[in-house]
N, C-alpha and C positions, 0 to 999 in steps of 0.2 A: 890676393893681398889680405882679405878678411880672414881667410883660413889660417894664414901664417900668424897674423896678429892674435887671433883667438888662441892658437896653440901657445904662443909666447905668454899671453896673459895667464892661461891656466898653469903653465910651468912656474910663472912668478908666484901665483897664489899657493901652489903646492910647496914651494921652497920658503916663502916668506910669511904666509898667512894660513898655516894648516888648520887653524880654528875655523876660518871661513870655508876652507875645503871640506872639512868634516860636516859643517852645517849644511852646505849646499848638497853634499852627498846624502845626508840624512833626509833632507827635504825633497830629494829627487829633482833639484832645480839647477843643476850644473849647466845644462845646455841652455836653458832660458836665461840664466844670469849672464853667461858669456855672450850670448846672442845680443841681449839688451845693451851690454857694455860696449861691444864692438859697434853696434848700430849708433851709439851715442857719439862716436868719433867719425862717423861716415862723412859729415861735412868737412871735417879736417882732412880726411884722406883725399877727398875730391879736390880741395883747395891745394894741397901739396902736389897732387898729380898734375893739376893745371900749371903749377910752377915748375913742372918737369923735374921734381926732386927724385933722386934714385930710390928704389924700393926700400933699401936698408935704412935710409934716412927717414922715410915715411913710417916704417915700422917702429923705429926708435922713438920718434916724436909721439906717435900714437900710444906706445907702451908707457912712455913717461906720463902722458895725460891720463891713461886708464889706471895707473897705479898710484896716482897722486894721493888719493884718499886712503890708500893702504899703507902709506909710509908715515913714519918709520914703523918697522915691524916690531910689535910688542913681543912676538914670539922670539925673535932674535935677541931682543933686549933682555928678556928673562933668561933665555938659554945661556947667553953670555954671562949674565950675572950669576946664575947657578953654577956654571962651570968655574968661575973665578972665586966665588965666595963659599960654595958648598961642594967642593971637589969630590969628596967621598960619596955624597948622595948622587951627584951627577954621574959618576962612574958606575954606581950601582944601577941607576936607571938605564944607562946605555947598555950595560951588561944584561939586564933583564928584558930589554926591548920595549920599555914603556916610556922612554924619554919624551917622545912627541906628545903623547896623551897627558903625561904629567905636566909638561910645560903649558899645554893648553889649559889644564885645570888651574895651574898657578896664575895664568893670565886672567881667568875668570875670578879667582880670589883677589886679584889686584885691580880689578876693573874700576872700583871706586877711587883708588889711588890715582890711576891713570887719568880718570876724569877730573879729579880735583886739581891735578897738576897740569891739566890741559895738554896731555902728552902729544908732542909734535916734534918735528925736526929741530925746532928752536928750544924745546924744553928737555929733550932726551939726555942732555949732559948735566942737568940740574942735580947737584949732589943730594939735596933733600928728597928729591924723587927717588934717587937710588937708595937712600937710607930707609925710606918708607917701604919700598918694594922689598928690600932685604928683610925688614922686620916681618912683613906679610909672608914672604917665602919661608922664612925660618919657622913661623907659626904653622904654616902649611906642612912643612916637612916633619915637624914634631908630631903632627897628627896623622901622617900617612906613611912615612918611611921608617 
């Protein structure tokens, strides 16, 4: 059970939080991070097993809990924004193979904006957040692309 949950968590991180993936790889702490995270839901796993929940339900509930602090994905937010608002730059980054790294760099450039708007599932549709991120991404692209 723990192995499957660990694999699903890692796949989620790779797809939705490549900034975290890159940081964990650079620090050589992927294994320890995943181990600690999965251990944190061990009581939940045991509780659900005692309730005779099916394995796929346990995995889904645990993954939901493990990814709570990773949602919403700033990576997907910026990637979608760049694709919609800066299509030529987006296509150039895709073509040159640097999209993921550039989006991660844009995330870092927008970090203060995300913090000031308290980026969350409740605030991700805030149009003023979007305008602020568009402005920062535009400045970033003028300096790098």
